[in-house]
DRENDOMI-312514 format. One record per residue (C-alpha): residue in three letters; x, y, z. Coordinates in Angstrom, 3 decimals, m for minus. Layout:
<nodes>
> ALA  X  Y  Z
...
</nodes>
This chain:
<nodes>
> UNK  99.751  92.809  108.272
> UNK  103.176  92.410  106.378
> UNK  104.900  95.328  104.604
> UNK  103.609  93.678  101.271
> UNK  99.941  93.773  102.223
> UNK  100.083  97.236  103.589
> UNK  101.536  98.468  100.362
> UNK  98.898  96.561  98.400
> UNK  96.164  98.198  100.335
> UNK  97.682  101.715  99.965
> UNK  98.442  102.049  103.629
> UNK  102.249  102.257  103.261
> UNK  104.326  104.904  104.661
> UNK  106.955  107.388  103.465
> UNK  107.919  109.027  100.002
> UNK  108.411  105.984  97.823
> UNK  105.565  103.770  99.159
> UNK  102.811  104.077  96.572
> UNK  99.952  104.130  95.394
> UNK  98.298  106.450  98.341
> UNK  95.110  108.400  98.157
> UNK  96.765  111.733  98.134
> UNK  98.175  111.037  94.616
> UNK  96.727  113.235  91.920
> UNK  95.916  116.921  91.313
> UNK  94.085  119.096  93.722
> UNK  92.731  122.738  93.656
> UNK  93.408  124.378  97.141
> UNK  92.430  127.781  98.811
> UNK  95.131  129.088  100.773
> UNK  94.406  131.295  103.693
> UNK  97.102  133.170  105.595
> UNK  96.796  132.652  109.321
> UNK  98.884  133.744  112.508
> UNK  101.422  131.503  113.469
> UNK  101.558  131.783  117.136
> UNK  100.374  134.169  119.991
> UNK  97.118  134.758  121.260
> UNK  95.591  134.866  117.602
> UNK  97.351  131.544  116.569
> UNK  95.313  129.847  113.903
> UNK  93.067  132.897  113.060
> UNK  93.030  134.609  109.629
> UNK  95.066  137.578  109.158
> UNK  92.869  140.542  108.474
> UNK  92.790  141.846  105.022
> UNK  94.797  138.859  103.629
> UNK  92.655  137.364  101.145
> UNK  92.492  133.686  99.869
> UNK  94.596  132.549  97.352
> UNK  93.785  129.916  94.572
> UNK  96.281  127.224  93.660
> UNK  96.912  123.837  92.300
> UNK  99.055  121.148  94.215
> UNK  99.835  117.729  92.177
> UNK  101.238  114.864  94.008
> UNK  102.907  112.273  92.096
> UNK  103.827  108.678  92.528
> UNK  106.941  108.217  94.271
> UNK  106.656  111.273  96.843
> UNK  107.362  114.483  94.241
> UNK  105.073  116.857  93.904
> UNK  104.638  120.481  91.949
> UNK  102.426  123.762  92.764
> UNK  101.335  126.861  91.315
> UNK  99.160  129.662  92.445
> UNK  97.446  132.736  91.431
> UNK  98.511  135.202  94.215
> UNK  97.612  138.594  93.235
> UNK  100.166  139.768  95.745
> UNK  102.947  138.581  92.963
> UNK  103.615  140.815  90.289
> UNK  103.124  139.210  86.544
> UNK  106.113  136.787  86.189
> UNK  107.693  137.308  89.606
> UNK  107.377  133.941  90.943
> UNK  107.830  130.338  89.506
> UNK  106.161  127.223  90.228
> UNK  106.711  125.220  93.341
> UNK  108.702  121.782  93.389
> UNK  109.022  119.894  96.287
> UNK  108.425  116.202  97.948
> UNK  105.441  114.632  100.234
> UNK  105.398  111.507  102.113
> UNK  102.706  109.957  104.272
> UNK  102.867  109.829  108.063
> UNK  99.701  108.286  109.246
> UNK  96.797  106.386  107.701
> UNK  95.292  109.800  106.604
> UNK  97.869  112.151  107.426
> UNK  100.845  113.374  105.214
> UNK  103.469  116.123  105.321
> UNK  104.880  118.297  102.230
> UNK  107.197  120.861  101.455
> UNK  108.022  122.889  98.249
> UNK  110.132  125.746  97.181
> UNK  109.475  128.234  94.444
> UNK  111.738  130.896  92.969
> UNK  111.152  134.668  93.344
> UNK  112.732  135.962  90.288
> UNK  112.889  139.602  90.916
> UNK  112.439  142.160  93.562
> UNK  108.801  143.588  93.797
> UNK  108.760  146.737  91.224
> UNK  105.361  148.240  92.564
> UNK  104.549  149.411  96.173
> UNK  104.238  147.722  98.689
> UNK  107.789  146.481  97.219
> UNK  106.762  143.305  99.191
> UNK  109.066  140.569  97.973
> UNK  112.660  140.277  97.227
> UNK  114.511  137.942  94.400
> UNK  115.106  134.589  96.045
> UNK  113.090  131.903  97.284
> UNK  109.475  130.871  98.870
> UNK  109.495  127.605  101.072
> UNK  106.138  126.096  102.415
> UNK  106.250  123.186  105.078
> UNK  102.901  121.669  105.746
> UNK  101.103  118.960  107.636
> UNK  97.998  117.478  105.802
> UNK  94.844  115.394  106.586
> UNK  92.473  113.897  104.240
> UNK  88.744  113.780  105.403
> UNK  87.755  111.755  102.475
> UNK  89.000  110.575  99.042
> UNK  88.375  113.922  97.888
> UNK  89.116  116.738  100.574
> UNK  91.851  117.510  102.770
> UNK  93.170  120.291  104.940
> UNK  96.603  121.385  105.762
> UNK  98.435  123.980  107.494
> UNK  101.957  125.086  108.372
> UNK  104.934  127.765  107.751
> UNK  105.447  129.869  104.864
> UNK  108.752  131.509  104.404
> UNK  110.468  133.908  102.138
> UNK  114.398  134.020  101.871
> UNK  116.291  136.705  99.706
> UNK  118.948  135.398  97.649
> UNK  120.278  132.065  98.368
> UNK  119.832  132.395  102.061
> UNK  118.764  129.909  104.728
> UNK  118.516  132.520  107.711
> UNK  116.223  135.156  108.739
> UNK  113.155  134.563  106.205
> UNK  110.852  137.753  105.349
> UNK  107.881  138.209  105.525
> UNK  107.088  134.840  107.159
> UNK  103.801  133.296  108.389
> UNK  101.696  130.381  108.128
> UNK  98.762  129.306  106.141
> UNK  95.745  126.865  106.244
> UNK  94.545  125.192  103.267
> UNK  91.697  123.397  101.605
> UNK  92.023  121.140  98.907
> UNK  89.257  119.489  96.592
> UNK  90.456  116.657  94.220
> UNK  90.320  117.903  90.514
> UNK  88.797  115.172  87.961
</nodes>
């Protein structure tokens, strides 16, 4: 198939190749998981799932928001980032969100800075996906020594 035909069928790859089945808004459930070691991929004990929304726009931009009760009211802004198609049903995406102030209440979990998520995503139908990858927090404008870092697995359902 030519590139034009692939694009017409929604099978082109990269950030600016659209339309793609991922485009739209998705309700997601995010579960913290262990990144490595003997427990790799298992749920972190005591870490409740977090609800959120991801919106994948034509052209490869995305926005995110979540209702994580570990953040204090107003402490975290919305996420902004990019996505790209990497295979027939595979994608990758990344976004960052500002942490606007240090946690004021115990357990003093977050510092002013930003959060970054890098995920790989697999669509299982036109209305369902799973994703997994890293979750990192950085103090100030640092790009070194993220804290507390981890991984997460998500399930997504298309909003209508």
